[in-house]
C-alpha atoms as a printed R data frame, in Angstrom:
    type eleno elety resid chain resno       x       y       z
1   ATOM     1    CA   UNK     A     1   9.922  61.454 -63.781
2   ATOM     2    CA   UNK     A     2   6.841  60.780 -61.633
3   ATOM     3    CA   UNK     A     3   6.745  57.651 -59.490
4   ATOM     4    CA   UNK     A     4   4.918  56.605 -56.305
5   ATOM     5    CA   UNK     A     5   6.705  57.041 -53.024
6   ATOM     6    CA   UNK     A     6   7.430  53.934 -50.910
7   ATOM     7    CA   UNK     A     7   4.165  52.642 -49.509
8   ATOM     8    CA   UNK     A     8   2.005  54.296 -52.182
9   ATOM     9    CA   UNK     A     9   2.807  51.995 -55.106
10  ATOM    10    CA   UNK     A    10  -0.261  49.832 -54.452
11  ATOM    11    CA   UNK     A    11  -2.636  52.806 -54.379
12  ATOM    12    CA   UNK     A    12  -1.300  54.623 -57.463
13  ATOM    13    CA   UNK     A    13  -1.807  52.854 -60.771
14  ATOM    14    CA   UNK     A    14  -0.166  53.578 -64.138
15  ATOM    15    CA   UNK     A    15  -3.461  55.177 -65.187
16  ATOM    16    CA   UNK     A    16  -3.210  57.608 -62.274
17  ATOM    17    CA   UNK     A    17   0.335  58.539 -63.266
18  ATOM    18    CA   UNK     A    18  -0.744  59.031 -66.881
19  ATOM    19    CA   UNK     A    19  -3.592  61.327 -65.855
20  ATOM    20    CA   UNK     A    20  -1.365  63.408 -63.562
21  ATOM    21    CA   UNK     A    21   1.406  63.605 -66.166
22  ATOM    22    CA   UNK     A    22  -1.049  64.815 -68.813
23  ATOM    23    CA   UNK     A    23  -2.345  67.548 -66.521
24  ATOM    24    CA   UNK     A    24   1.233  68.503 -65.640
25  ATOM    25    CA   UNK     A    25   2.135  68.683 -69.333
26  ATOM    26    CA   UNK     A    26  -0.771  71.076 -69.883
27  ATOM    27    CA   UNK     A    27   0.466  73.354 -67.089
28  ATOM    28    CA   UNK     A    28   4.097  73.264 -68.228
29  ATOM    29    CA   UNK     A    29   3.101  74.032 -71.821
30  ATOM    30    CA   UNK     A    30   1.787  77.408 -70.607
31  ATOM    31    CA   UNK     A    31   5.366  78.601 -69.987
32  ATOM    32    CA   UNK     A    32   6.314  81.019 -72.742
33  ATOM    33    CA   UNK     A    33   9.487  79.406 -74.103
34  ATOM    34    CA   UNK     A    34   8.420  75.760 -73.771
35  ATOM    35    CA   UNK     A    35   8.253  73.971 -77.113
36  ATOM    36    CA   UNK     A    36   7.568  70.292 -77.782
37  ATOM    37    CA   UNK     A    37   6.443  68.141 -74.842
38  ATOM    38    CA   UNK     A    38   5.679  64.431 -74.776
39  ATOM    39    CA   UNK     A    39   5.213  61.614 -72.301
40  ATOM    40    CA   UNK     A    40   7.478  58.582 -72.044
41  ATOM    41    CA   UNK     A    41   5.835  55.497 -70.569
42  ATOM    42    CA   UNK     A    42   2.304  56.751 -71.131
43  ATOM    43    CA   UNK     A    43  -0.128  53.880 -70.612
44  ATOM    44    CA   UNK     A    44  -2.499  53.207 -73.451
45  ATOM    45    CA   UNK     A    45  -5.980  53.529 -71.987
46  ATOM    46    CA   UNK     A    46  -9.067  51.917 -73.431
47  ATOM    47    CA   UNK     A    47 -12.695  51.938 -72.410
48  ATOM    48    CA   UNK     A    48 -13.722  48.462 -71.349
49  ATOM    49    CA   UNK     A    49 -17.343  47.365 -71.738
50  ATOM    50    CA   UNK     A    50 -18.129  44.102 -69.923
51  ATOM    51    CA   UNK     A    51 -21.693  42.948 -70.775
52  ATOM    52    CA   UNK     A    52 -23.636  41.047 -68.116
53  ATOM    53    CA   UNK     A    53 -25.444  38.053 -69.700
54  ATOM    54    CA   UNK     A    54 -28.140  38.033 -66.992
55  ATOM    55    CA   UNK     A    55 -28.936  41.716 -67.516
56  ATOM    56    CA   UNK     A    56 -28.986  41.264 -71.285
57  ATOM    57    CA   UNK     A    57 -31.475  38.424 -70.902
58  ATOM    58    CA   UNK     A    58 -33.544  40.404 -68.383
59  ATOM    59    CA   UNK     A    59 -34.000  43.365 -70.733
60  ATOM    60    CA   UNK     A    60 -34.203  41.272 -73.890
61  ATOM    61    CA   UNK     A    61 -31.160  42.807 -75.552
62  ATOM    62    CA   UNK     A    62 -28.732  40.769 -77.584
63  ATOM    63    CA   UNK     A    63 -24.986  41.269 -77.568
64  ATOM    64    CA   UNK     A    64 -25.113  42.296 -81.233
65  ATOM    65    CA   UNK     A    65 -27.675  45.026 -80.474
66  ATOM    66    CA   UNK     A    66 -25.495  46.414 -77.689
67  ATOM    67    CA   UNK     A    67 -22.382  46.423 -79.882
68  ATOM    68    CA   UNK     A    68 -24.250  48.054 -82.776
69  ATOM    69    CA   UNK     A    69 -25.560  50.817 -80.512
70  ATOM    70    CA   UNK     A    70 -22.115  51.666 -79.153
71  ATOM    71    CA   UNK     A    71 -20.513  51.457 -82.584
72  ATOM    72    CA   UNK     A    72 -23.177  53.651 -84.171
73  ATOM    73    CA   UNK     A    73 -22.783  56.345 -81.522
74  ATOM    74    CA   UNK     A    74 -19.008  56.389 -82.010
75  ATOM    75    CA   UNK     A    75 -18.834  57.403 -85.663
76  ATOM    76    CA   UNK     A    76 -16.447  59.889 -87.248
77  ATOM    77    CA   UNK     A    77 -15.244  60.473 -90.783
78  ATOM    78    CA   UNK     A    78 -12.649  62.739 -92.432
79  ATOM    79    CA   UNK     A    79 -14.148  65.997 -93.695
80  ATOM    80    CA   UNK     A    80 -11.118  67.496 -95.418
81  ATOM    81    CA   UNK     A    81  -7.710  68.973 -94.764
82  ATOM    82    CA   UNK     A    82  -6.609  72.340 -93.408
83  ATOM    83    CA   UNK     A    83  -3.153  73.773 -94.057
84  ATOM    84    CA   UNK     A    84  -1.588  75.351 -90.971
85  ATOM    85    CA   UNK     A    85   1.753  76.890 -91.900
86  ATOM    86    CA   UNK     A    86   3.799  74.075 -93.373
87  ATOM    87    CA   UNK     A    87   1.623  71.283 -91.945
88  ATOM    88    CA   UNK     A    88  -1.642  69.691 -93.044
89  ATOM    89    CA   UNK     A    89  -4.304  69.064 -90.402
90  ATOM    90    CA   UNK     A    90  -7.016  66.480 -91.076
91  ATOM    91    CA   UNK     A    91 -10.526  67.659 -90.186
92  ATOM    92    CA   UNK     A    92 -12.729  64.977 -88.630
93  ATOM    93    CA   UNK     A    93 -16.512  65.346 -88.412
94  ATOM    94    CA   UNK     A    94 -18.906  63.314 -86.329
95  ATOM    95    CA   UNK     A    95 -19.193  62.258 -82.718
96  ATOM    96    CA   UNK     A    96 -16.670  60.176 -80.832
97  ATOM    97    CA   UNK     A    97 -17.006  58.677 -77.395
98  ATOM    98    CA   UNK     A    98 -14.050  59.624 -75.210
99  ATOM    99    CA   UNK     A    99 -15.135  59.003 -71.609
100 ATOM   100    CA   UNK     A   100 -16.681  55.982 -69.881
101 ATOM   101    CA   UNK     A   101 -19.666  58.020 -68.679
102 ATOM   102    CA   UNK     A   102 -20.528  58.976 -72.265
103 ATOM   103    CA   UNK     A   103 -20.811  55.293 -73.186
104 ATOM   104    CA   UNK     A   104 -22.570  54.366 -69.960
105 ATOM   105    CA   UNK     A   105 -25.320  56.964 -70.606
106 ATOM   106    CA   UNK     A   106 -26.095  55.765 -74.145
107 ATOM   107    CA   UNK     A   107 -29.742  54.818 -74.592
108 ATOM   108    CA   UNK     A   108 -30.065  51.270 -75.956
109 ATOM   109    CA   UNK     A   109 -33.815  50.546 -75.824
110 ATOM   110    CA   UNK     A   110 -36.901  50.916 -73.647
111 ATOM   111    CA   UNK     A   111 -38.673  48.293 -71.589
112 ATOM   112    CA   UNK     A   112 -42.055  48.899 -69.983
113 ATOM   113    CA   UNK     A   113 -41.744  52.578 -70.955
114 ATOM   114    CA   UNK     A   114 -38.508  52.721 -69.001
115 ATOM   115    CA   UNK     A   115 -35.241  53.687 -70.759
116 ATOM   116    CA   UNK     A   116 -32.478  51.094 -70.755
117 ATOM   117    CA   UNK     A   117 -28.932  52.466 -70.840
118 ATOM   118    CA   UNK     A   118 -25.611  50.763 -71.478
119 ATOM   119    CA   UNK     A   119 -24.832  51.014 -67.767
120 ATOM   120    CA   UNK     A   120 -27.852  48.816 -67.080
121 ATOM   121    CA   UNK     A   121 -26.457  46.088 -69.312
122 ATOM   122    CA   UNK     A   122 -22.692  46.195 -68.780
123 ATOM   123    CA   UNK     A   123 -19.884  47.443 -66.594
124 ATOM   124    CA   UNK     A   124 -18.085  50.386 -68.226
125 ATOM   125    CA   UNK     A   125 -14.695  51.660 -67.082
126 ATOM   126    CA   UNK     A   126 -11.137  52.507 -68.039
127 ATOM   127    CA   UNK     A   127  -8.632  49.735 -68.490
128 ATOM   128    CA   UNK     A   128  -4.885  49.777 -69.089
129 ATOM   129    CA   UNK     A   129  -3.585  47.955 -72.123
130 ATOM   130    CA   UNK     A   130  -1.543  44.953 -71.089
131 ATOM   131    CA   UNK     A   131   2.208  45.182 -71.508
132 ATOM   132    CA   UNK     A   132   2.226  48.972 -71.565
133 ATOM   133    CA   UNK     A   133   4.433  49.542 -68.489
134 ATOM   134    CA   UNK     A   134   7.261  51.120 -70.473
135 ATOM   135    CA   UNK     A   135   8.971  53.031 -67.650
136 ATOM   136    CA   UNK     A   136   9.501  51.748 -64.134
137 ATOM   137    CA   UNK     A   137  11.566  52.591 -61.083
138 ATOM   138    CA   UNK     A   138  13.187  50.182 -58.662
139 ATOM   139    CA   UNK     A   139  12.192  51.043 -55.098
140 ATOM   140    CA   UNK     A   140  12.316  49.305 -51.732
141 ATOM   141    CA   UNK     A   141   8.940  47.883 -50.774
142 ATOM   142    CA   UNK     A   142   8.798  46.133 -47.398
143 ATOM   143    CA   UNK     A   143  12.581  45.999 -47.407
144 ATOM   144    CA   UNK     A   144  12.815  44.291 -50.798
145 ATOM   145    CA   UNK     A   145  13.474  45.885 -54.194
146 ATOM   146    CA   UNK     A   146  10.438  46.032 -56.453
147 ATOM   147    CA   UNK     A   147   9.466  47.686 -59.710
148 ATOM   148    CA   UNK     A   148   6.961  50.505 -59.419
149 ATOM   149    CA   UNK     A   149   5.310  52.315 -62.337
150 ATOM   150    CA   UNK     A   150   6.816  55.609 -63.451
151 ATOM   151    CA   UNK     A   151   6.043  58.307 -65.975
152 ATOM   152    CA   UNK     A   152   8.550  60.634 -67.637
153 ATOM   153    CA   UNK     A   153   7.611  64.035 -69.036
154 ATOM   154    CA   UNK     A   154  10.060  65.250 -71.686
155 ATOM   155    CA   UNK     A   155  10.115  69.004 -72.304
156 ATOM   156    CA   UNK     A   156  11.990  70.882 -75.028
157 ATOM   157    CA   UNK     A   157  12.617  74.611 -75.282
158 ATOM   158    CA   UNK     A   158  11.763  76.820 -78.234
159 ATOM   159    CA   UNK     A   159  14.525  77.617 -80.703
160 ATOM   160    CA   UNK     A   160  16.549  80.663 -79.688
161 ATOM   161    CA   UNK     A   161  15.463  80.649 -76.039
162 ATOM   162    CA   UNK     A   162  17.798  80.334 -73.060
163 ATOM   163    CA   UNK     A   163  17.940  76.705 -71.918
164 ATOM   164    CA   UNK     A   164  19.080  77.674 -68.407
165 ATOM   165    CA   UNK     A   165  16.207  80.123 -67.859
166 ATOM   166    CA   UNK     A   166  13.589  77.770 -69.318
167 ATOM   167    CA   UNK     A   167  14.772  74.879 -67.126
168 ATOM   168    CA   UNK     A   168  14.604  77.055 -64.006
169 ATOM   169    CA   UNK     A   169  11.075  78.226 -64.866
170 ATOM   170    CA   UNK     A   170   9.910  74.645 -65.442
171 ATOM   171    CA   UNK     A   171  11.361  73.395 -62.154
172 ATOM   172    CA   UNK     A   172   9.812  76.345 -60.304
173 ATOM   173    CA   UNK     A   173   6.401  75.661 -61.859
174 ATOM   174    CA   UNK     A   174   6.550  71.926 -61.067
175 ATOM   175    CA   UNK     A   175   7.625  72.621 -57.486
176 ATOM   176    CA   UNK     A   176   4.650  74.947 -57.081
177 ATOM   177    CA   UNK     A   177   2.252  72.248 -58.320
178 ATOM   178    CA   UNK     A   178   3.572  69.589 -55.922
179 ATOM   179    CA   UNK     A   179   0.908  69.066 -53.301
180 ATOM   180    CA   UNK     A   180  -1.965  70.351 -55.426
181 ATOM   181    CA   UNK     A   181  -2.018  68.928 -58.936
182 ATOM   182    CA   UNK     A   182   0.702  66.421 -58.037
183 ATOM   183    CA   UNK     A   183  -0.193  64.460 -54.875
184 ATOM   184    CA   UNK     A   184   2.226  64.374 -51.979
185 ATOM   185    CA   UNK     A   185   2.695  60.602 -52.274
186 ATOM   186    CA   UNK     A   186   4.190  60.972 -55.767
187 ATOM   187    CA   UNK     A   187   7.934  61.600 -55.990
188 ATOM   188    CA   UNK     A   188   9.409  63.905 -58.628
189 ATOM   189    CA   UNK     A   189  12.899  63.248 -59.969
190 ATOM   190    CA   UNK     A   190  14.755  65.284 -62.587
191 ATOM   191    CA   UNK     A   191  16.437  62.583 -64.656
192 ATOM   192    CA   UNK     A   192  18.046  64.899 -67.209
193 ATOM   193    CA   UNK     A   193  18.423  68.679 -67.115
194 ATOM   194    CA   UNK     A   194  20.054  70.056 -70.244
195 ATOM   195    CA   UNK     A   195  19.718  73.565 -68.822
196 ATOM   196    CA   UNK     A   196  21.996  72.687 -65.912
197 ATOM   197    CA   UNK     A   197  24.372  70.841 -68.245
198 ATOM   198    CA   UNK     A   198  24.506  73.788 -70.633
199 ATOM   199    CA   UNK     A   199  25.171  76.153 -67.739
200 ATOM   200    CA   UNK     A   200  28.033  73.983 -66.456
201 ATOM   201    CA   UNK     A   201  29.597  73.659 -69.911
202 ATOM   202    CA   UNK     A   202  29.230  77.377 -70.589
203 ATOM   203    CA   UNK     A   203  30.841  78.248 -67.247
204 ATOM   204    CA   UNK     A   204  33.664  75.814 -67.959
205 ATOM   205    CA   UNK     A   205  34.286  77.363 -71.373
206 ATOM   206    CA   UNK     A   206  34.147  80.870 -69.903
207 ATOM   207    CA   UNK     A   207  36.728  79.775 -67.341
208 ATOM   208    CA   UNK     A   208  39.031  78.519 -70.095
209 ATOM   209    CA   UNK     A   209  38.398  81.706 -72.054
210 ATOM   210    CA   UNK     A   210  39.470  83.782 -69.066
211 ATOM   211    CA   UNK     A   211  42.452  81.499 -68.440
212 ATOM   212    CA   UNK     A   212  43.598  81.874 -72.050
213 ATOM   213    CA   UNK     A   213  43.208  85.654 -71.830
214 ATOM   214    CA   UNK     A   214  45.225  85.882 -68.613
215 ATOM   215    CA   UNK     A   215  47.928  83.604 -70.066
216 ATOM   216    CA   UNK     A   216  48.330  85.786 -73.147
217 ATOM   217    CA   UNK     A   217  48.447  88.973 -71.075
218 ATOM   218    CA   UNK     A   218  51.055  87.436 -68.789
219 ATOM   219    CA   UNK     A   219  53.149  86.344 -71.754
220 ATOM   220    CA   UNK     A   220  53.068  89.870 -73.201
221 ATOM   221    CA   UNK     A   221  54.045  91.347 -69.830
222 ATOM   222    CA   UNK     A   222  57.035  89.001 -69.607
223 ATOM   223    CA   UNK     A   223  58.139  89.307 -73.230
224 ATOM   224    CA   UNK     A   224  57.497  93.017 -73.910
225 ATOM   225    CA   UNK     A   225  56.505  94.932 -70.791
226 ATOM   226    CA   UNK     A   226  53.754  95.554 -68.299
227 ATOM   227    CA   UNK     A   227  52.434  98.649 -70.075
228 ATOM   228    CA   UNK     A   228  52.018  96.680 -73.276
229 ATOM   229    CA   UNK     A   229  50.319  93.975 -71.202
230 ATOM   230    CA   UNK     A   230  47.772  96.556 -70.025
231 ATOM   231    CA   UNK     A   231  47.065  97.452 -73.651
232 ATOM   232    CA   UNK     A   232  46.512  93.790 -74.541
233 ATOM   233    CA   UNK     A   233  44.277  93.411 -71.469
234 ATOM   234    CA   UNK     A   234  41.998  96.074 -72.959
235 ATOM   235    CA   UNK     A   235  42.240  94.946 -76.578
236 ATOM   236    CA   UNK     A   236  41.147  91.330 -75.958
237 ATOM   237    CA   UNK     A   237  37.837  92.128 -74.165
238 ATOM   238    CA   UNK     A   238  37.002  94.823 -76.736
239 ATOM   239    CA   UNK     A   239  37.550  92.359 -79.580
240 ATOM   240    CA   UNK     A   240  35.529  89.631 -77.856
241 ATOM   241    CA   UNK     A   241  32.610  91.994 -77.184
242 ATOM   242    CA   UNK     A   242  32.582  93.143 -80.807
243 ATOM   243    CA   UNK     A   243  32.655  89.504 -81.921
244 ATOM   244    CA   UNK     A   244  29.729  88.598 -79.676
245 ATOM   245    CA   UNK     A   245  27.779  91.560 -81.046
246 ATOM   246    CA   UNK     A   246  28.471  90.406 -84.611
247 ATOM   247    CA   UNK     A   247  27.485  86.858 -83.636
248 ATOM   248    CA   UNK     A   248  24.182  88.166 -82.300
249 ATOM   249    CA   UNK     A   249  23.563  90.072 -85.535
250 ATOM   250    CA   UNK     A   250  24.224  86.869 -87.510
251 ATOM   251    CA   UNK     A   251  21.604  85.025 -85.443
252 ATOM   252    CA   UNK     A   252  23.911  82.837 -83.372
253 ATOM   253    CA   UNK     A   253  23.319  82.266 -79.677
254 ATOM   254    CA   UNK     A   254  25.821  81.925 -76.861
255 ATOM   255    CA   UNK     A   255  26.431  78.198 -76.649
256 ATOM   256    CA   UNK     A   256  29.272  75.727 -76.342
257 ATOM   257    CA   UNK     A   257  30.167  75.879 -80.033
258 ATOM   258    CA   UNK     A   258  30.279  79.686 -80.226
259 ATOM   259    CA   UNK     A   259  32.311  79.871 -77.009
260 ATOM   260    CA   UNK     A   260  34.705  77.273 -78.388
261 ATOM   261    CA   UNK     A   261  35.142  79.485 -81.462
262 ATOM   262    CA   UNK     A   262  36.238  82.358 -79.201
263 ATOM   263    CA   UNK     A   263  38.691  80.145 -77.309
264 ATOM   264    CA   UNK     A   264  39.961  78.786 -80.613
265 ATOM   265    CA   UNK     A   265  40.590  82.289 -81.978
266 ATOM   266    CA   UNK     A   266  41.806  84.078 -78.842
267 ATOM   267    CA   UNK     A   267  45.395  83.045 -79.473
268 ATOM   268    CA   UNK     A   268  45.426  84.530 -82.969
269 ATOM   269    CA   UNK     A   269  43.197  87.546 -82.469
270 ATOM   270    CA   UNK     A   270  45.933  89.259 -80.413
271 ATOM   271    CA   UNK     A   271  48.559  88.717 -83.111
272 ATOM   272    CA   UNK     A   272  47.669  91.944 -84.899
273 ATOM   273    CA   UNK     A   273  47.689  93.949 -81.677
274 ATOM   274    CA   UNK     A   274  51.031  92.483 -80.574
275 ATOM   275    CA   UNK     A   275  52.616  93.261 -83.955
276 ATOM   276    CA   UNK     A   276  51.397  96.860 -83.756
277 ATOM   277    CA   UNK     A   277  52.448  97.243 -80.103
278 ATOM   278    CA   UNK     A   278  55.921  95.865 -80.741
279 ATOM   279    CA   UNK     A   279  56.469  98.042 -83.807
280 ATOM   280    CA   UNK     A   280  55.301 101.189 -82.020
281 ATOM   281    CA   UNK     A   281  57.644 100.371 -79.142
282 ATOM   282    CA   UNK     A   282  60.478  99.815 -81.634
283 ATOM   283    CA   UNK     A   283  59.891 103.192 -83.297
284 ATOM   284    CA   UNK     A   284  59.746 104.938 -79.946
285 ATOM   285    CA   UNK     A   285  63.019 103.290 -79.004
286 ATOM   286    CA   UNK     A   286  64.890 104.598 -82.070
287 ATOM   287    CA   UNK     A   287  65.854 107.767 -80.236
288 ATOM   288    CA   UNK     A   288  65.035 110.214 -83.080
289 ATOM   289    CA   UNK     A   289  63.263 113.550 -82.751
290 ATOM   290    CA   UNK     A   290  59.871 112.459 -84.060
291 ATOM   291    CA   UNK     A   291  56.839 113.173 -81.869
292 ATOM   292    CA   UNK     A   292  55.412 110.090 -80.241
293 ATOM   293    CA   UNK     A   293  52.125 110.435 -82.129
294 ATOM   294    CA   UNK     A   294  53.879 110.678 -85.494
295 ATOM   295    CA   UNK     A   295  56.124 107.716 -84.662
296 ATOM   296    CA   UNK     A   296  53.076 105.637 -83.707
297 ATOM   297    CA   UNK     A   297  51.302 106.484 -86.982
298 ATOM   298    CA   UNK     A   298  54.358 105.550 -89.036
299 ATOM   299    CA   UNK     A   299  54.779 102.330 -87.047
300 ATOM   300    CA   UNK     A   300  51.178 101.283 -87.751
301 ATOM   301    CA   UNK     A   301  51.504 102.186 -91.440
302 ATOM   302    CA   UNK     A   302  54.695 100.153 -91.696
303 ATOM   303    CA   UNK     A   303  53.039  96.899 -90.620
304 ATOM   304    CA   UNK     A   304  49.561  97.684 -91.993
305 ATOM   305    CA   UNK     A   305  49.711  95.780 -95.274
306 ATOM   306    CA   UNK     A   306  51.376  92.626 -93.879
307 ATOM   307    CA   UNK     A   307  48.847  92.592 -91.041
308 ATOM   308    CA   UNK     A   308  45.946  92.832 -93.499
309 ATOM   309    CA   UNK     A   309  47.334  89.939 -95.533
310 ATOM   310    CA   UNK     A   310  47.869  87.814 -92.416
311 ATOM   311    CA   UNK     A   311  44.323  88.504 -91.203
312 ATOM   312    CA   UNK     A   312  42.730  87.678 -94.556
313 ATOM   313    CA   UNK     A   313  44.809  84.496 -94.778
314 ATOM   314    CA   UNK     A   314  43.409  83.231 -91.486
315 ATOM   315    CA   UNK     A   315  39.867  84.189 -92.530
316 ATOM   316    CA   UNK     A   316  40.312  82.390 -95.858
317 ATOM   317    CA   UNK     A   317  41.438  79.276 -93.998
318 ATOM   318    CA   UNK     A   318  38.383  79.336 -91.706
319 ATOM   319    CA   UNK     A   319  35.567  80.270 -94.093
320 ATOM   320    CA   UNK     A   320  35.380  76.925 -95.973
321 ATOM   321    CA   UNK     A   321  33.989  75.366 -92.786
322 ATOM   322    CA   UNK     A   322  30.976  77.645 -93.227
323 ATOM   323    CA   UNK     A   323  29.926  75.720 -96.349
324 ATOM   324    CA   UNK     A   324  29.865  72.263 -94.758
325 ATOM   325    CA   UNK     A   325  26.581  70.599 -95.719
326 ATOM   326    CA   UNK     A   326  24.468  67.994 -93.996
327 ATOM   327    CA   UNK     A   327  23.779  67.728 -90.298
328 ATOM   328    CA   UNK     A   328  27.214  69.039 -89.313
329 ATOM   329    CA   UNK     A   329  26.797  72.276 -91.279
330 ATOM   330    CA   UNK     A   330  24.524  74.197 -88.857
331 ATOM   331    CA   UNK     A   331  26.397  72.711 -85.890
332 ATOM   332    CA   UNK     A   332  29.852  73.843 -87.077
333 ATOM   333    CA   UNK     A   333  28.869  77.168 -88.657
334 ATOM   334    CA   UNK     A   334  29.423  79.278 -85.486
335 ATOM   335    CA   UNK     A   335  33.120  78.316 -85.494
336 ATOM   336    CA   UNK     A   336  34.138  79.867 -88.857
337 ATOM   337    CA   UNK     A   337  31.645  82.722 -88.503
338 ATOM   338    CA   UNK     A   338  32.717  83.803 -85.018
339 ATOM   339    CA   UNK     A   339  36.427  83.118 -85.528
340 ATOM   340    CA   UNK     A   340  36.469  85.080 -88.811
341 ATOM   341    CA   UNK     A   341  34.582  87.956 -87.206
342 ATOM   342    CA   UNK     A   342  37.063  87.923 -84.312
343 ATOM   343    CA   UNK     A   343  40.007  88.140 -86.720
344 ATOM   344    CA   UNK     A   344  38.489  91.037 -88.680
345 ATOM   345    CA   UNK     A   345  37.611  92.970 -85.535
346 ATOM   346    CA   UNK     A   346  41.041  92.263 -84.068
347 ATOM   347    CA   UNK     A   347  42.648  93.952 -87.071
348 ATOM   348    CA   UNK     A   348  40.515  97.083 -86.788
349 ATOM   349    CA   UNK     A   349  41.079  97.234 -83.025
350 ATOM   350    CA   UNK     A   350  44.825  96.785 -83.594
351 ATOM   351    CA   UNK     A   351  45.109  99.725 -86.014
352 ATOM   352    CA   UNK     A   352  42.707 102.070 -84.180
353 ATOM   353    CA   UNK     A   353  42.363 101.327 -80.466
354 ATOM   354    CA   UNK     A   354  45.855  99.912 -79.888
355 ATOM   355    CA   UNK     A   355  47.870 103.017 -81.012
356 ATOM   356    CA   UNK     A   356  45.637 105.284 -78.945
357 ATOM   357    CA   UNK     A   357  46.062 103.058 -75.877
358 ATOM   358    CA   UNK     A   358  49.824 102.943 -76.402
359 ATOM   359    CA   UNK     A   359  49.923 106.743 -76.363
360 ATOM   360    CA   UNK     A   360  47.767 106.926 -73.239
361 ATOM   361    CA   UNK     A   361  49.229 104.035 -71.241
362 ATOM   362    CA   UNK     A   362  52.863 103.682 -72.328
363 ATOM   363    CA   UNK     A   363  53.554 107.364 -72.905
364 ATOM   364    CA   UNK     A   364  57.082 108.688 -72.511
365 ATOM   365    CA   UNK     A   365  58.062 105.780 -70.308
366 ATOM   366    CA   UNK     A   366  57.970 103.505 -73.337
367 ATOM   367    CA   UNK     A   367  60.975 105.252 -74.887
368 ATOM   368    CA   UNK     A   368  63.164 104.416 -71.935
369 ATOM   369    CA   UNK     A   369  61.717 100.966 -71.559
370 ATOM   370    CA   UNK     A   370  62.675 100.010 -75.098
371 ATOM   371    CA   UNK     A   371  66.155 101.541 -75.343
372 ATOM   372    CA   UNK     A   372  67.497  98.040 -74.838
373 ATOM   373    CA   UNK     A   373  65.814  96.668 -77.959
374 ATOM   374    CA   UNK     A   374  68.942  97.276 -79.997
375 ATOM   375    CA   UNK     A   375  70.720  94.745 -77.855
376 ATOM   376    CA   UNK     A   376  67.737  92.408 -77.846
377 ATOM   377    CA   UNK     A   377  66.855  92.747 -74.180
378 ATOM   378    CA   UNK     A   378  66.942  89.962 -71.630
379 ATOM   379    CA   UNK     A   379  65.122  87.452 -73.835
380 ATOM   380    CA   UNK     A   380  67.408  88.346 -76.730
381 ATOM   381    CA   UNK     A   381  70.481  87.691 -74.610
382 ATOM   382    CA   UNK     A   382  69.105  84.324 -73.489
383 ATOM   383    CA   UNK     A   383  68.339  83.375 -77.089
384 ATOM   384    CA   UNK     A   384  71.815  84.448 -78.215
385 ATOM   385    CA   UNK     A   385  73.459  82.406 -75.467
386 ATOM   386    CA   UNK     A   386  71.592  79.303 -76.678
387 ATOM   387    CA   UNK     A   387  71.753  79.844 -80.450
388 ATOM   388    CA   UNK     A   388  75.343  81.049 -80.935
389 ATOM   389    CA   UNK     A   389  77.092  77.842 -79.771
390 ATOM   390    CA   UNK     A   390  74.884  75.821 -82.131
391 ATOM   391    CA   UNK     A   391  75.343  78.100 -85.134
392 ATOM   392    CA   UNK     A   392  79.122  78.436 -84.723
393 ATOM   393    CA   UNK     A   393  79.673  74.714 -85.282
394 ATOM   394    CA   UNK     A   394  78.389  72.864 -88.326
395 ATOM   395    CA   UNK     A   395  78.471  69.584 -86.412
396 ATOM   396    CA   UNK     A   396  76.380  71.058 -83.586
397 ATOM   397    CA   UNK     A   397  73.898  72.418 -86.145
398 ATOM   398    CA   UNK     A   398  73.411  69.005 -87.765
399 ATOM   399    CA   UNK     A   399  73.200  67.347 -84.355
400 ATOM   400    CA   UNK     A   400  70.574  69.840 -83.248
401 ATOM   401    CA   UNK     A   401  68.584  69.279 -86.464
402 ATOM   402    CA   UNK     A   402  68.759  65.506 -85.956
403 ATOM   403    CA   UNK     A   403  67.574  65.833 -82.358
404 ATOM   404    CA   UNK     A   404  64.618  67.976 -83.442
405 ATOM   405    CA   UNK     A   405  63.691  65.401 -86.105
406 ATOM   406    CA   UNK     A   406  63.849  62.507 -83.641
407 ATOM   407    CA   UNK     A   407  61.727  64.388 -81.110
408 ATOM   408    CA   UNK     A   408  59.196  65.247 -83.830
409 ATOM   409    CA   UNK     A   409  58.866  61.619 -84.902
410 ATOM   410    CA   UNK     A   410  58.657  60.546 -81.275
411 ATOM   411    CA   UNK     A   411  55.827  62.989 -80.627
412 ATOM   412    CA   UNK     A   412  53.789  61.401 -83.430
413 ATOM   413    CA   UNK     A   413  53.670  58.118 -81.529
414 ATOM   414    CA   UNK     A   414  52.181  59.704 -78.415
């Protein structure tokens, strides 16, 4: 937004702001990824011709003759249409008067072999249409608040370009023009920067994505073991990178919706890997004479079909969102597309990368670490200590079921 600085409001008119904003729009439009630009609060200018009755009488020109001369010189007519892509452009032929000096230099008549121009008969200049002050800023003038004229330049990026980069380039270009094209007594204020907003939202979503990843890794470390946690720490980034690559191939950009799809799916994309890790650890803990590699292969084969079915079930639940029509369709499409791609890649990573990582990271130590699985481990003992007293008594079982039902109904009122 352009507005006069305190003390300059009387010198700078809305016409001046309009002229500067138009020149600034021309300069900004030269940036590669800038798309549509328009002015908000642009004053409607008109060329004002004020005839002087004394001059008209002196040169013997009537008001009708003066008006007919100006009107005849400002003639244009449509000459056809030109198709440019998907738009039709109207072609206009003829001559139009656009500047005050063009009207002022029109020849009206001659008197005593001397040419008589419009400027000899009338005052010609630019005038602002009344009531066109659409944008204003409240500023302190002589210690009192007053409205000063303002002009807002709205700039949009091209589709597919980076909003953060485009916003930075625009601000850099405008800052470089301050003092040359934009006078020093005009203040520049960024009223809305979607590039900065997009950057903040993207960073916030990336933070939550990292927080969710760390939480899942920590849960695996606590529930299974630290070696398995290392495997999950590798599997999640690999799956996310493959998903982003697939998203790029599908034409989606990195935005708030696509990042939300990753956060939405991060909890389920490790399910396949955890199932494979746990089953490999269980096979290694059986204590038989099978080689570790063979035990890992058999463990993956054992849970392969159920894992495929579970993955396809999640994909089938997400894909219908891809066929939402109307305005919400393009907006929501990154969610089912990216989440489904994440699930599919998570399965392939679980059955290929995960067994290899288990062999490299867990190694022989996994056998000893999972000898306690027959007894359930520490978590199994805690669960048994809680569940056995409830299951041994029918009354406790019904009481527990009633308590769960009451808590469920109570949660619905929150």
